[in-house]
C-alpha positions as semicolon CSV with decimal commas, in nm:
position;residue;x (nm);y (nm);z (nm)
1;M;2,347;0,442;0,147
2;K;2,402;0,266;-0,198
3;A;2,137;0,254;-0,461
4;A;2,099;-0,119;-0,443
5;S;2,065;-0,140;-0,089
6;F;1,838;0,205;-0,077
7;Q;1,612;0,001;-0,326
8;R;1,522;-0,309;-0,122
9;L;1,469;-0,081;0,169
10;Q;1,206;0,049;-0,018
11;G;1,074;-0,283;-0,153
12;V;1,050;-0,406;0,206
13;S;0,915;-0,063;0,344
14;M;0,642;-0,030;0,087
15;G;0,550;-0,384;0,097
16;L;0,501;-0,404;0,428
17;L;0,295;-0,074;0,491
18;A;0,065;-0,202;0,235
19;G;-0,004;-0,541;0,413
20;Y;0,002;-0,335;0,721
21;V;-0,278;-0,051;0,652
22;D;-0,492;-0,324;0,443
23;T;-0,498;-0,601;0,720
24;L;-0,580;-0,296;0,974
25;G;-0,899;-0,133;0,736
26;F;-1,018;-0,502;0,743
27;I;-1,021;-0,574;1,102
28;A;-1,139;-0,214;1,222
29;L;-1,389;-0,094;0,945
30;F;-1,616;-0,440;0,863
31;G;-1,389;-0,589;0,635
32;L;-1,308;-0,261;0,402
33;F;-0,990;-0,367;0,179
34;T;-0,818;0,000;0,168
35;A;-0,498;-0,156;-0,111
36;H;-0,725;-0,442;-0,295
37;V;-0,887;-0,347;-0,596
38;T;-1,007;-0,719;-0,661
39;G;-1,169;-0,749;-0,299
40;N;-1,339;-0,435;-0,304
41;F;-1,511;-0,572;-0,670
42;V;-1,632;-0,849;-0,418
43;L;-1,748;-0,649;-0,142
44;I;-1,977;-0,436;-0,362
45;A;-2,115;-0,688;-0,525
46;V;-2,209;-0,844;-0,196
47;S;-2,297;-0,508;-0,029
48;L;-2,543;-0,475;-0,349
49;A;-2,689;-0,867;-0,289
50;E;-2,743;-0,834;0,081
51;P;-2,738;-0,461;0,203
52;A;-2,865;-0,573;0,544
53;Q;-2,530;-0,782;0,594
54;T;-2,239;-0,529;0,564
55;P;-2,199;-0,103;0,584
56;S;-2,296;-0,105;0,223
57;L;-2,213;0,238;0,178
58;L;-1,835;0,262;0,306
59;K;-1,764;-0,032;0,063
60;L;-1,967;0,110;-0,205
61;L;-1,792;0,445;-0,177
62;A;-1,418;0,292;-0,101
63;F;-1,374;0,206;-0,529
64;P;-1,393;0,587;-0,622
65;A;-1,190;0,699;-0,326
66;F;-0,912;0,453;-0,426
67;I;-0,957;0,644;-0,791
68;L;-0,912;0,982;-0,674
69;G;-0,605;0,856;-0,450
70;V;-0,446;0,741;-0,775
71;A;-0,559;1,087;-0,946
72;A;-0,397;1,297;-0,672
73;A;-0,074;1,129;-0,712
74;R;-0,087;1,109;-1,069
75;L;-0,131;1,473;-1,059
76;L;0,107;1,542;-0,809
77;V;0,365;1,354;-1,023
78;A;0,308;1,535;-1,342
79;S;0,331;1,843;-1,155
80;C;0,703;1,749;-1,011
81;E;0,800;1,644;-1,393
82;R;0,695;1,986;-1,505
83;R;0,896;2,112;-1,239
84;G;1,211;1,904;-1,335
85;V;1,200;1,777;-0,938
86;S;1,187;1,417;-0,809
87;A;0,814;1,332;-0,743
88;V;0,922;1,020;-0,461
89;K;0,942;1,213;-0,178
90;P;0,599;1,454;-0,238
91;S;0,415;1,123;-0,280
92;Y;0,544;0,995;0,032
93;A;0,417;1,309;0,188
94;L;0,074;1,294;0,039
95;Q;0,042;0,904;0,190
96;L;0,166;1,026;0,505
97;V;-0,086;1,332;0,460
98;L;-0,394;1,098;0,452
99;L;-0,272;0,831;0,657
100;L;-0,262;1,081;0,944
101;G;-0,646;1,167;0,849
102;F;-0,690;0,765;0,872
103;M;-0,533;0,712;1,237
104;G;-0,710;1,049;1,351
105;C;-1,085;1,025;1,249
106;G;-1,012;0,623;1,310
107;M;-0,914;0,730;1,706
108;L;-1,230;0,984;1,702
109;A;-1,499;0,718;1,623
110;E;-1,380;0,434;1,866
111;P;-1,518;0,239;1,989
112;V;-1,636;0,174;1,612
113;G;-1,891;-0,060;1,717
114;N;-2,153;-0,208;1,448
115;S;-2,233;0,064;1,191
116;A;-2,008;0,271;0,964
117;G;-2,055;0,636;1,126
118;P;-1,915;0,950;0,981
119;L;-1,599;0,932;1,137
120;A;-1,508;0,573;1,059
121;M;-1,671;0,627;0,698
122;A;-1,406;0,930;0,682
123;A;-1,108;0,697;0,820
124;G;-1,218;0,440;0,588
125;L;-1,262;0,640;0,306
126;L;-0,887;0,839;0,406
127;G;-0,738;0,487;0,420
128;T;-0,848;0,412;0,072
129;L;-0,739;0,743;-0,082
130;A;-0,378;0,680;0,091
131;M;-0,366;0,362;-0,079
132;G;-0,472;0,440;-0,430
133;A;-0,187;0,718;-0,398
134;H;0,048;0,465;-0,297
135;S;-0,025;0,215;-0,575
136;A;-0,037;0,498;-0,826
137;A;0,362;0,600;-0,679
138;S;0,439;0,223;-0,689
139;K;0,341;0,222;-1,085
140;L;0,483;0,541;-1,137
141;L;0,788;0,595;-0,968
142;L;0,890;0,295;-0,842
143;T;0,892;0,108;-1,158
144;H;1,261;-0,079;-1,061
145;L;1,071;-0,238;-0,796
146;A;0,829;-0,549;-0,795
147;P;0,445;-0,412;-0,723
148;T;0,442;-0,351;-0,336
149;S;0,036;-0,349;-0,311
150;M;-0,029;-0,613;-0,563
151;M;0,095;-0,972;-0,446
152;T;-0,169;-1,203;-0,702
153;G;0,085;-1,086;-0,949
154;N;0,427;-1,118;-0,754
155;V;0,346;-1,440;-0,618
156;T;0,247;-1,588;-0,965
157;Q;0,631;-1,487;-1,111
158;L;0,799;-1,587;-0,794
159;V;0,627;-1,917;-0,816
160;I;0,696;-1,918;-1,237
161;D;1,073;-1,851;-1,153
162;G;1,096;-2,094;-0,888
163;V;0,961;-2,412;-1,096
164;D;1,198;-2,307;-1,397
165;W;1,501;-2,273;-1,140
166;L;1,401;-2,624;-0,978
167;R;1,359;-2,790;-1,352
168;G;1,740;-2,684;-1,465
169;A;1,563;-2,345;-1,670
170;G;1,679;-2,098;-1,472
171;D;1,948;-1,894;-1,517
172;A;2,123;-1,525;-1,374
173;A;1,800;-1,294;-1,489
174;T;1,538;-1,600;-1,311
175;R;1,723;-1,553;-0,948
176;A;1,754;-1,147;-1,014
177;R;1,356;-1,168;-1,021
178;C;1,355;-1,416;-0,742
179;G;1,492;-1,159;-0,536
180;K;1,285;-0,874;-0,675
181;F;0,958;-1,016;-0,654
182;F;1,033;-1,210;-0,287
183;W;1,104;-0,921;-0,028
184;P;0,795;-0,710;-0,108
185;V;0,596;-1,045;-0,076
186;A;0,719;-1,148;0,277
187;A;0,716;-0,777;0,381
188;F;0,350;-0,739;0,306
189;A;0,277;-1,103;0,474
190;L;0,482;-0,950;0,808
191;G;0,304;-0,635;0,753
192;C;-0,048;-0,811;0,770
193;A;0,088;-1,037;1,097
194;M;0,181;-0,717;1,255
195;A;-0,138;-0,493;1,165
196;A;-0,396;-0,787;1,288
197;F;-0,210;-0,799;1,646
198;A;-0,105;-0,449;1,662
199;Y;-0,452;-0,364;1,605
200;V;-0,594;-0,568;1,899
201;A;-0,363;-0,423;2,120
202;V;-0,366;-0,054;2,025
203;G;-0,616;-0,028;1,789
204;F;-0,583;0,305;1,520
205;V;-0,280;0,407;1,716
206;A;-0,124;0,113;1,526
207;L;-0,123;0,376;1,204
208;A;0,196;0,490;1,411
209;V;0,414;0,221;1,232
210;P;0,330;0,288;0,843
211;L;0,380;0,680;0,928
212;A;0,726;0,615;1,099
213;L;0,832;0,446;0,773
214;L;0,710;0,729;0,555
215;C;0,880;0,946;0,799
216;L;1,162;0,754;0,738
217;H;1,166;0,739;0,369
218;L;1,098;1,140;0,397
219;C;1,418;1,204;0,618
220;L;1,668;0,911;0,415
221;P;1,841;1,116;0,098
222;E;1,739;0,973;-0,217
223;P;2,069;0,775;-0,396
224;A;2,239;0,972;-0,648
225;A;2,175;0,830;-0,981
226;A;2,443;0,607;-1,166
227;P;2,601;0,828;-1,434
228;A;2,494;0,789;-1,754
229;H;2,748;0,548;-1,960
230;P;2,904;0,708;-2,263
């Protein structure tokens, strides 16, 4: 597979994964954001102000769980760098293991009901750990792509470039950025819609979709790096 096509596949699949997991966690676990730190700040504030309204402990623990996921991915990448090997597939493997835990605990917790029991809490924290690792991998390893889980910045850049294009100030770089940022945003939105319908239909089994995406990337060979020009 050509490097450009592989990069497009990475951007689309990882954007879809982030939107899918975040939406499924929100629907299944009392409005928990697994990938959206800004949203978790809001949820923590609401939980502190109105503890009887929401399962506050899960939402209070989600932020430190996200931090632990980022830290785990950083240590994994640093270990791979010391050994001189690519950390991309190990980072996918880490996300795969954590999402398997998310799905397994969620399935055992069903029906979740109106309160976060131990299994439901474990599911939410494993999902948040997975998305912390996902965000760190995106930042550390997929720097050639637009962020795959932080859509606010992506949409902002798309609108800026779109306005410049419409007012006649766009150039080849503007067009390239539009392509770079559009596909993760579109894939994230598609992942959100897919997860909403899939969870309603089959519950936590719906997490098989992001698991399949990670398995796909673990099986695909990474494209060879372009040779350096003298």
